[in-house]
C-alpha positions in Angstrom: 0.0 0.0 0.0 1.2 3.5 -0.8 2.1 5.9 2.0 -0.6 8.5 2.4 0.2 12.2 2.3 -0.4 14.2 5.5 -3.7 15.6 4.0 -5.0 12.2 3.2 -3.9 10.9 6.7 -5.9 13.8 8.2 -9.0 13.0 6.0 -8.8 9.3 7.0 -8.6 10.2 10.7 -11.6 12.6 10.3 -13.6 9.8 8.6 -12.8 7.5 11.6 -13.9 10.3 14.0 -17.1 10.9 11.9 -18.2 7.2 12.4 -21.3 6.0 10.8 -22.5 9.5 9.9 -19.7 9.9 7.5 -17.4 12.8 6.7 -18.9 15.6 4.6 -17.0 17.8 2.2 -17.5 20.9 4.3 -15.9 19.2 7.4 -13.2 17.9 5.2 -12.3 21.4 4.0 -12.0 22.4 7.7 -9.7 19.4 8.4 -7.5 20.5 5.4 -7.3 24.0 6.8 -9.3 25.5 4.0 -12.1 28.1 4.1 -15.3 26.0 4.4 -17.4 29.0 3.4 -15.9 28.9 -0.1 -17.8 26.7 -2.5 -14.7 26.1 -4.6 -12.8 24.9 -1.5 -15.6 22.6 -0.4 -15.8 21.1 -3.9 -12.0 20.7 -3.8 -12.3 18.8 -0.6 -15.1 16.6 -2.1 -12.7 15.8 -5.0 -10.0 14.9 -2.5 -12.4 12.5 -0.8 -13.3 10.8 -4.1 -9.7 9.6 -4.6 -9.6 7.4 -1.6 -13.0 6.0 -2.6 -11.5 4.9 -5.9 -8.7 3.2 -4.0 -11.1 1.4 -1.7 -9.8 3.2 1.4 -13.1 5.1 1.9 -16.7 4.4 0.9 -19.4 6.8 -0.2 -22.6 4.9 0.7 -24.7 8.1 0.7 -24.0 10.9 -1.7 -21.5 13.3 -0.1 -20.9 11.2 3.1 -17.6 9.4 3.3 -16.9 6.6 5.7 -14.5 3.8 6.2 -15.5 0.7 4.1 -16.9 -2.2 5.9 -14.6 -5.2 6.4 -15.2 -7.9 3.8 -16.8 -10.1 6.5 -19.5 -7.5 7.1 -20.3 -6.7 3.4 -23.3 -8.1 1.7 -22.6 -11.1 -0.6 -21.5 -9.8 -4.0 -21.0 -6.2 -2.8 -18.1 -4.4 -4.5 -17.7 -7.1 -7.2 -18.7 -6.5 -10.8 -21.9 -8.3 -11.7 -22.6 -9.2 -8.0 -25.0 -8.1 -5.5 -28.1 -7.0 -7.4 
């Protein structure tokens, strides 16, 4: 696994702290030290959160809410596999 940059380490820690509610982009902007009142900064934070989703390090179960993925033992059969689940 790649070593995460300090920004991504902070986002992962914030996702852990957010628990089941998930981390939103506005809170992520605050974690990154950005102006959370700026729409462009919030969208930049959302883009930063999408990258760990692509790597499987975070999950976006609800639009805009980022959480740690469930361990494989807790996922529904077929979840996360092409052609499986539905």
